[in-house]
C-alpha positions as CSV (number, residue, x, y, z in Angstrom):
1,L,20.5,74.0,-38.4
2,E,20.2,70.2,-38.5
3,K,21.3,70.2,-42.2
4,F,24.2,72.4,-41.2
5,M,25.4,70.0,-38.6
6,V,25.1,67.0,-41.0
7,V,27.1,68.8,-43.7
8,S,29.7,69.9,-41.1
9,G,30.0,66.4,-39.7
10,N,30.5,64.9,-43.2
11,N,33.2,67.5,-44.0
12,T,35.0,67.6,-40.6
13,K,38.5,67.0,-42.0
14,N,38.2,69.7,-44.7
15,I,36.6,72.2,-42.3
16,S,39.1,71.6,-39.5
17,K,42.0,72.4,-41.7
18,S,40.8,75.8,-42.7
19,P,40.8,78.8,-40.3
20,D,39.0,80.9,-42.9
21,T,36.3,78.3,-43.2
22,I,35.9,78.2,-39.4
23,S,35.8,81.9,-39.3
24,S,33.1,82.0,-41.9
25,I,31.1,79.4,-40.1
26,V,31.4,81.3,-36.8
27,K,30.3,84.5,-38.5
28,A,27.3,82.7,-40.0
29,L,26.4,81.3,-36.7
30,S,26.8,84.7,-35.1
31,N,24.1,86.0,-37.5
32,I,21.9,83.0,-36.5
33,A,22.7,83.8,-32.8
34,G,21.7,87.4,-33.4
35,L,18.3,86.3,-34.6
36,L,17.7,83.6,-32.1
37,T,19.2,85.0,-28.9
38,S,18.1,88.6,-28.9
39,D,16.1,90.1,-26.1
40,E,13.0,90.1,-28.3
41,T,13.1,86.3,-28.5
42,K,13.2,85.6,-24.8
43,A,9.4,85.2,-24.4
44,T,9.4,82.8,-27.4
45,W,12.2,80.7,-25.9
46,D,10.5,80.7,-22.5
47,T,7.4,79.2,-24.3
48,L,9.5,76.7,-26.2
49,N,11.3,75.6,-23.0
50,T,8.0,75.2,-21.2
51,N,6.6,73.2,-24.1
52,D,9.7,71.0,-24.2
53,K,9.4,70.3,-20.5
54,T,5.7,69.6,-20.7
55,T,6.1,67.3,-23.7
56,S,8.9,65.5,-21.9
57,S,6.9,65.0,-18.8
58,G,4.0,63.6,-20.8
59,T,6.0,61.2,-22.9
60,E,8.9,60.5,-20.4
61,N,11.2,61.7,-23.3
62,A,11.8,58.1,-24.2
63,G,14.0,59.0,-27.1
64,G,16.2,61.3,-25.1
65,K,15.3,64.2,-27.5
66,K,17.1,67.4,-26.7
67,S,15.2,70.6,-26.1
68,S,15.2,73.3,-28.7
69,S,17.5,75.5,-26.6
70,A,19.9,72.6,-25.8
71,S,20.1,71.7,-29.5
72,L,21.2,75.3,-30.3
73,L,23.9,75.1,-27.7
74,N,25.0,71.7,-28.9
75,L,25.4,73.1,-32.4
76,F,28.0,75.6,-31.1
77,E,29.7,72.9,-29.1
78,S,30.1,70.8,-32.3
79,V,31.6,73.8,-34.1
80,A,34.1,74.3,-31.2
81,A,35.2,70.6,-31.7
82,L,35.9,71.2,-35.4
83,V,38.4,74.0,-35.3
84,V,42.1,73.6,-36.3
85,N,45.0,73.5,-34.0
86,E,46.0,77.1,-34.7
87,S,45.6,80.2,-32.6
88,F,43.0,82.6,-34.0
89,S,40.1,84.7,-32.7
90,V,36.8,85.7,-34.2
91,E,34.8,88.5,-32.7
92,T,31.2,89.3,-33.7
93,P,28.4,91.3,-32.0
94,F,27.0,88.0,-30.5
95,I,29.9,85.6,-30.3
96,H,33.5,85.8,-29.2
97,L,35.5,82.7,-30.3
98,N,39.1,82.2,-29.3
99,R,41.3,79.3,-30.2
100,T,44.7,79.2,-28.4
101,Q,47.3,76.9,-26.9
102,L,46.7,75.9,-23.3
103,K,48.5,78.2,-20.9
104,T,48.2,79.3,-17.3
105,K,45.8,82.2,-17.9
106,L,43.6,83.4,-20.6
107,T,42.3,87.0,-20.3
108,F,39.4,88.6,-22.1
109,N,39.0,92.3,-21.6
110,N,35.7,94.0,-22.2
111,V,33.9,91.1,-23.8
112,F,30.3,92.1,-24.0
113,N,30.7,94.7,-21.3
114,T,32.5,92.5,-18.9
115,S,36.0,91.2,-18.3
116,M,36.9,87.6,-17.8
117,E,39.9,85.5,-16.8
118,I,40.3,81.7,-17.3
119,D,42.9,80.0,-15.3
120,I,44.0,76.5,-16.3
121,P,46.8,74.6,-14.6
122,E,49.2,72.7,-16.9
123,A,47.2,70.1,-18.8
124,S,48.3,66.6,-19.5
125,G,48.9,65.4,-23.1
126,G,51.6,67.8,-24.3
127,S,50.9,70.8,-26.5
128,Q,47.1,71.2,-26.6
129,Y,44.7,73.8,-27.7
130,I,41.5,75.1,-26.1
131,T,38.5,76.7,-27.8
132,T,36.4,79.2,-25.9
133,I,33.2,80.8,-27.0
134,V,31.6,83.6,-25.0
135,F,28.0,84.3,-25.9
136,A,26.4,87.8,-25.6
137,S,22.9,86.7,-24.8
138,M,22.6,82.9,-24.6
139,D,20.9,83.5,-21.2
140,N,17.8,84.4,-23.3
141,V,17.8,80.9,-24.8
142,L,18.7,78.5,-22.0
143,P,16.2,78.0,-19.1
144,P,17.5,78.6,-15.5
145,R,16.4,75.0,-14.7
146,D,18.8,73.4,-12.2
147,E,19.4,69.7,-11.3
148,N,16.6,69.9,-8.8
149,N,14.2,71.0,-11.6
150,S,13.9,74.4,-10.0
151,S,13.8,77.6,-11.9
152,S,13.8,80.0,-9.0
153,M,17.2,81.4,-9.9
154,V,18.3,83.4,-12.9
155,I,21.3,83.2,-15.3
156,K,23.4,86.2,-14.5
157,G,26.8,85.3,-15.9
158,K,27.9,85.2,-19.5
159,V,27.5,81.7,-20.9
160,V,31.1,80.5,-21.7
161,L,31.8,77.3,-23.7
162,A,35.2,75.7,-23.3
163,K,36.3,72.8,-25.4
164,T,39.6,70.9,-25.5
165,A,41.0,67.5,-26.2
166,A,43.3,67.7,-23.2
167,K,42.4,66.2,-19.8
168,I,41.6,69.1,-17.6
169,R,41.9,68.5,-13.8
170,N,40.9,72.1,-12.9
171,I,39.7,75.2,-14.6
172,S,38.9,78.5,-12.9
173,I,36.8,81.3,-14.4
174,T,36.7,84.8,-12.9
175,S,34.1,87.1,-14.3
176,G,32.8,90.6,-13.6
177,I,29.4,90.9,-11.9
178,L,26.7,92.0,-14.3
179,N,24.0,92.8,-11.8
180,D,24.7,93.7,-8.2
181,T,21.1,93.4,-7.2
182,L,21.4,89.6,-7.2
183,K,22.9,87.3,-4.6
184,N,23.7,83.7,-3.7
185,P,25.9,82.9,-6.8
186,K,26.0,79.3,-7.9
187,C,28.7,78.0,-10.3
188,V,27.1,75.7,-12.8
189,F,27.6,73.9,-16.2
190,W,25.0,72.8,-18.8
191,N,24.5,69.1,-18.4
192,F,22.9,67.7,-21.6
193,T,21.9,64.4,-19.9
194,L,19.7,65.8,-17.2
195,F,16.0,65.0,-17.3
196,E,16.4,62.3,-20.0
197,G,18.0,64.6,-22.5
198,L,16.2,67.9,-21.9
199,G,19.3,69.3,-20.1
200,G,19.7,71.6,-17.2
201,W,22.3,73.5,-15.1
202,S,24.3,71.3,-12.6
203,D,26.9,72.2,-10.0
204,W,28.6,68.8,-10.1
205,G,32.3,69.2,-10.0
206,C,32.0,73.0,-9.7
207,S,32.4,75.3,-6.7
208,L,32.4,78.9,-5.8
209,L,35.9,80.2,-5.0
210,S,35.2,83.8,-4.2
211,H,32.5,86.5,-4.5
212,N,32.8,90.2,-3.9
213,N,31.1,93.3,-5.1
214,E,32.9,93.3,-8.4
215,T,33.8,89.7,-9.4
216,I,32.9,86.1,-9.0
217,S,35.3,83.2,-9.3
218,C,34.3,79.6,-10.0
219,S,36.3,76.4,-10.3
220,C,35.3,73.2,-12.1
221,N,37.2,69.9,-12.7
222,H,36.0,69.6,-16.3
223,T,35.4,71.7,-19.4
224,T,32.0,72.3,-20.9
225,C,29.5,75.2,-21.0
226,F,29.7,77.3,-17.9
227,S,27.6,80.1,-16.3
228,M,26.4,81.4,-13.0
229,L,22.9,81.2,-11.4
230,M,22.0,83.9,-8.9
231,S,18.9,84.7,-6.8
232,P,17.0,87.9,-7.3
233,E,17.7,90.0,-4.2
234,I,14.6,89.8,-2.0
235,I,15.3,90.7,1.6
236,E,15.0,87.3,3.3
237,D,15.5,87.9,7.0
238,E,14.3,85.4,9.5
239,N,13.1,88.2,11.7
240,I,11.0,89.7,8.9
241,N,9.5,86.3,8.1
242,D,8.8,85.7,11.8
243,I,7.1,89.1,12.2
244,T,5.0,88.5,9.1
245,I,3.8,85.1,10.2
246,I,3.1,86.2,13.8
247,G,1.6,89.5,12.6
248,V,-0.8,88.0,10.0
249,G,-1.8,85.4,12.6
250,I,-2.6,88.1,15.2
251,S,-4.4,90.1,12.4
252,M,-6.6,87.2,11.4
253,A,-7.4,86.2,15.0
254,S,-8.3,89.9,15.8
255,L,-10.6,90.0,12.8
256,V,-12.4,86.8,13.8
257,I,-12.8,88.2,17.4
258,C,-14.0,91.4,15.9
259,L,-16.7,89.6,13.8
260,I,-17.7,87.5,16.8
261,T,-18.0,90.7,19.0
262,E,-20.2,92.3,16.3
263,A,-22.4,89.3,16.1
264,L,-22.9,89.0,19.9
265,T,-23.7,92.7,20.4
266,W,-25.5,93.4,17.1
267,K,-29.0,93.8,18.4
268,K,-28.0,96.0,21.2
269,I,-25.7,98.4,19.3
270,S,-27.5,98.9,16.0
271,T,-30.4,100.9,17.6
272,N,-30.5,103.7,14.9
273,T,-29.7,104.1,11.3
274,T,-26.3,105.6,11.7
275,A,-25.2,103.0,14.2
276,F,-26.6,100.2,12.0
277,L,-24.7,101.5,8.9
278,R,-21.5,102.1,10.9
279,H,-21.4,98.5,12.1
280,V,-22.2,97.2,8.6
281,S,-19.1,99.1,7.4
282,I,-16.9,97.7,10.2
283,I,-18.1,94.1,9.5
284,N,-17.4,94.4,5.8
285,I,-14.0,96.0,6.5
286,A,-13.1,93.1,8.7
287,V,-14.5,90.5,6.3
288,S,-12.6,92.0,3.4
289,L,-9.3,92.1,5.2
290,L,-9.8,88.6,6.5
291,I,-10.5,87.1,3.1
292,A,-7.5,89.1,1.7
293,N,-5.2,87.6,4.4
294,I,-6.5,84.1,3.6
295,W,-5.6,84.6,-0.1
296,F,-2.3,86.1,1.0
297,I,-1.4,83.0,2.9
298,I,-2.4,80.8,-0.1
299,G,-0.2,83.0,-2.4
300,A,2.7,82.7,0.0
301,H,2.8,79.0,-0.4
302,I,2.9,79.1,-4.2
303,T,6.5,78.7,-5.2
304,D,8.1,80.1,-8.3
305,D,8.1,76.6,-9.9
306,I,4.4,76.2,-9.2
307,K,3.7,79.7,-10.6
308,K,5.6,78.9,-13.8
309,K,3.7,75.6,-14.2
310,N,0.3,77.1,-13.5
311,P,0.4,80.9,-13.9
312,A,-3.4,81.0,-13.9
313,L,-3.4,79.9,-10.3
314,C,-1.1,82.7,-9.2
315,A,-3.1,85.2,-11.3
316,A,-6.3,84.1,-9.6
317,V,-4.7,84.5,-6.1
318,T,-3.4,87.9,-7.1
319,F,-6.9,89.0,-8.3
320,F,-8.6,88.1,-5.1
321,I,-5.9,89.7,-2.9
322,H,-6.2,92.9,-5.0
323,L,-10.0,92.8,-4.9
324,F,-10.4,92.4,-1.2
325,Y,-7.6,94.8,-0.1
326,L,-9.4,97.4,-2.3
327,A,-12.7,96.4,-0.8
328,M,-11.3,97.1,2.7
329,F,-10.3,100.7,1.6
330,F,-13.6,101.4,-0.2
331,W,-15.6,100.3,2.9
332,M,-13.5,102.8,4.9
333,L,-14.5,105.4,2.3
334,A,-18.1,104.4,2.7
335,S,-17.8,104.8,6.5
336,A,-16.3,108.3,6.0
337,L,-19.0,109.4,3.6
338,L,-21.7,108.2,6.0
339,L,-20.0,110.3,8.7
340,L,-19.9,113.3,6.3
341,Y,-23.5,112.9,5.3
342,R,-24.9,112.5,8.8
343,T,-22.9,115.4,10.1
344,V,-23.2,118.0,7.3
345,F,-26.8,117.3,6.4
346,V,-29.9,116.8,8.6
347,F,-29.9,113.9,11.0
348,E,-33.4,112.8,10.1
349,G,-34.9,112.4,6.6
350,G,-32.9,112.4,3.4
351,L,-31.8,109.0,2.1
352,S,-33.4,105.9,3.5
353,K,-31.5,103.2,5.4
354,T,-32.0,100.9,2.4
355,S,-30.7,103.5,-0.1
356,M,-27.5,104.1,2.0
357,L,-27.0,100.4,2.4
358,V,-27.2,99.9,-1.4
359,I,-24.7,102.8,-1.9
360,G,-22.4,101.2,0.6
361,F,-22.3,97.8,-1.0
362,V,-22.0,99.2,-4.5
363,L,-19.1,101.4,-3.4
364,G,-17.6,98.7,-1.2
365,Y,-17.5,95.8,-3.6
366,A,-18.6,96.9,-7.1
367,A,-16.0,99.7,-7.4
368,P,-13.1,97.4,-6.4
369,L,-14.4,94.7,-8.7
370,V,-14.3,97.1,-11.7
371,I,-10.7,98.1,-10.9
372,A,-9.5,94.6,-10.3
373,V,-11.1,93.2,-13.5
374,T,-9.9,96.1,-15.6
375,T,-6.3,95.7,-14.3
376,M,-6.4,92.0,-15.1
377,A,-7.9,92.6,-18.6
378,V,-5.3,95.2,-19.5
379,T,-2.1,93.4,-18.2
380,V,-2.8,89.6,-18.6
381,P,-2.6,89.5,-22.4
382,S,0.9,90.9,-22.3
383,H,1.9,88.6,-19.4
384,K,2.5,91.5,-17.1
385,Y,-0.2,91.1,-14.5
386,I,1.8,89.3,-11.8
387,R,5.5,89.8,-10.8
388,E,7.9,87.2,-12.1
389,N,9.4,86.0,-8.8
390,H,8.7,85.6,-5.1
391,G,5.0,85.3,-4.4
392,C,1.8,86.2,-6.1
393,W,1.2,90.0,-6.3
394,L,0.7,92.7,-8.9
395,N,3.6,93.5,-11.2
396,W,5.6,96.7,-10.8
397,E,8.7,96.5,-12.9
398,D,7.1,95.9,-16.3
399,S,3.5,97.2,-16.2
400,K,3.2,99.2,-13.0
401,A,0.0,97.2,-12.3
402,L,0.6,97.7,-8.6
403,L,-0.6,101.3,-9.1
404,A,-4.1,99.9,-9.6
405,F,-4.0,99.2,-5.8
406,L,-1.8,101.9,-4.4
407,A,-3.4,104.8,-6.3
408,P,-7.0,104.1,-5.1
409,A,-5.9,103.2,-1.6
410,L,-3.9,106.4,-1.0
411,M,-6.5,108.5,-2.7
412,I,-9.1,107.1,-0.3
413,V,-6.7,107.9,2.6
414,A,-6.5,111.5,1.4
415,I,-10.2,111.9,0.9
416,N,-10.9,110.5,4.4
417,F,-8.5,113.1,5.8
418,L,-10.4,115.9,4.1
419,I,-13.7,114.5,5.4
420,L,-12.4,114.3,8.9
421,L,-11.4,118.0,8.8
422,V,-14.8,119.0,7.6
423,V,-16.5,116.9,10.2
424,I,-14.4,118.2,13.0
425,Y,-15.1,121.7,12.0
426,K,-18.8,121.1,11.9
427,M,-18.8,119.3,15.3
428,V,-16.8,122.1,16.9
429,S,-19.1,124.8,15.5
430,R,-22.2,123.0,16.9
431,R,-20.8,122.3,20.4
432,G,-23.2,124.9,21.9
433,V,-26.3,123.4,20.2
434,R,-28.1,120.7,22.1
435,N,-30.8,118.5,20.7
436,T,-32.0,115.6,22.9
437,G,-33.4,113.8,20.0
438,Q,-30.0,113.6,18.4
439,G,-28.0,112.5,21.4
440,K,-27.6,108.8,20.4
441,E,-26.9,109.9,16.8
442,Q,-24.2,112.3,18.0
443,H,-22.6,109.6,20.0
444,V,-22.3,107.3,17.0
445,L,-20.9,110.1,14.9
446,V,-18.2,110.8,17.5
447,V,-17.3,107.1,17.5
448,I,-17.0,107.0,13.7
449,A,-14.9,110.1,13.7
450,R,-12.5,108.7,16.4
451,S,-12.2,105.4,14.5
452,L,-11.4,107.1,11.2
453,A,-9.0,109.5,13.0
454,V,-6.9,106.5,14.0
455,L,-7.4,104.1,11.1
456,T,-6.9,106.6,8.3
457,P,-3.4,107.7,9.2
458,F,-2.5,104.1,10.2
459,F,-3.5,102.7,6.8
460,G,-2.0,105.7,5.1
461,L,1.3,105.2,6.9
462,T,1.3,101.4,6.2
463,W,0.8,101.7,2.4
464,S,3.2,104.7,2.2
465,L,5.8,102.3,3.6
466,G,4.7,99.9,0.9
467,I,5.7,102.4,-1.7
468,G,9.0,102.8,0.2
469,T,9.7,99.1,-0.3
470,I,9.4,99.6,-4.0
471,I,11.6,102.6,-4.2
472,A,14.2,101.2,-1.8
473,P,13.9,97.4,-1.8
474,K,17.2,96.9,0.0
475,N,16.3,99.1,2.9
476,K,15.7,96.6,5.8
477,E,14.3,99.3,8.1
478,V,11.6,100.2,5.6
479,N,10.8,96.6,5.0
480,F,10.6,95.8,8.7
481,A,8.3,98.8,9.3
482,F,6.0,97.9,6.4
483,V,5.7,94.2,7.4
484,F,5.0,95.2,11.0
485,F,2.3,97.7,10.3
486,N,0.7,95.7,7.5
487,S,0.5,92.6,9.6
488,L,-1.3,94.4,12.5
489,Q,-4.1,95.9,10.4
490,G,-6.6,93.4,11.8
491,C,-5.8,94.2,15.3
492,F,-6.3,97.9,14.7
493,I,-9.7,97.4,13.1
494,W,-10.8,95.3,16.1
495,V,-9.5,97.8,18.7
496,F,-10.3,101.1,17.1
497,G,-13.3,99.9,15.0
498,T,-15.2,97.9,17.5
499,L,-13.8,98.2,21.0
500,L,-13.5,102.0,20.8
501,D,-17.3,102.1,21.1
502,K,-18.1,102.3,24.8
503,K,-21.5,100.8,24.2
504,V,-19.9,97.6,22.8
505,C,-17.6,97.3,25.8
506,F,-20.5,98.0,28.1
507,Y,-22.6,95.2,26.6
508,I,-19.7,92.8,26.6
509,I,-19.1,93.4,30.3
510,I,-22.7,93.1,31.5
511,T,-23.4,90.0,29.4
512,G,-20.2,88.3,30.5
513,Y,-19.0,87.6,26.9
């Protein structure tokens, strides 16, 4: 490409006089564009852009060296400056070049699946020509980096290069919307001088004229390479954010109080094996959710820019959130299996306390660890472990990694429902049978059953709503409901896991805690 630019520069006069030569050059460049801007090359360009940025930061880009992507764009800009003052058009699968005299409006119909209109008031300097190049997929090449060095938005307009020798006071571009799931459009041009030559998108001299469901209109007071940056549509409602913050705060406070309550009453309430194992389960459920919430807060403060600079940090946060959310569900399963075992089988004898404790910890932590590690091992090599934007969590769009959480969680909810049905049937069938030696054991089993009867449908509803947010991400009601129930999980564990036990309340009252 560099040799091509040198040769073109040395033969500017000859090239600029021949439309056929220009057409051949454009077609040759189109073939290059086809190779370099296809969807398959996007990951490679992302790596190159990241490396260019890292190298620039380390060396301060003293020589003002352009990035690889900016160099490619500059090549097309150089070609646009060479063309003759004759009207002609070249259309290829990757580039649409048009050379025409300046007039009020230029209309391009169905250019790469979109329509476009360029409006230019009468330019000074007499009869002048303008060259426009519309790229099919230059958004795969150029980074979405703006003048604030932020890459939180995405390029969602066709990249349009406009070149003319005339003095342009105003140029307006109206384009069809390519993706209606995006919002907050920003009219920008590629500024080659940003970041000491690396380049980036800037809105200097450009403004948004109008935006509706079908088109976006931008206005700039200069000609260069234009496009639009837009934000992925994530429901950002102040009420949702407030509910999340308040809810997570209440959840964490409730979990801390739950653990303090368990510690203060431990010796009094763990008087038999079943009671001991029940409270071990409650403590681990609370600890797991508390740790998951802490990692959730850490992940919420990781911006998209930080995530792109240090993806390993976001991957680590996602891993621990995944691990401890799963641990919470698996400890609920352990509690349900304890209830089933002590109800269906004999109250005394069978597995020892130590054996059941080991089974509980293996199920509660080893099983989630295997799932979390396997998920990471399968999806990290293909860079599909975490979602691309907005926080650190499992990817859904590309790898469906989120199923590694939702599937086990909802399966546990279903299993717990079945266990509850069996336990209720057994308890009802034994109502007439009295055994004084099993009175305390029976009380504990009733408490476990009540706790699971509340927490199981609550967690099932919460994460069913989580699936709803994936299926209908724009539905504010579903998002409100999910955020509300999800943020109050800790409160429910404290109330229905600990305070539901009358013995706990009794010891709190008589001891004055």
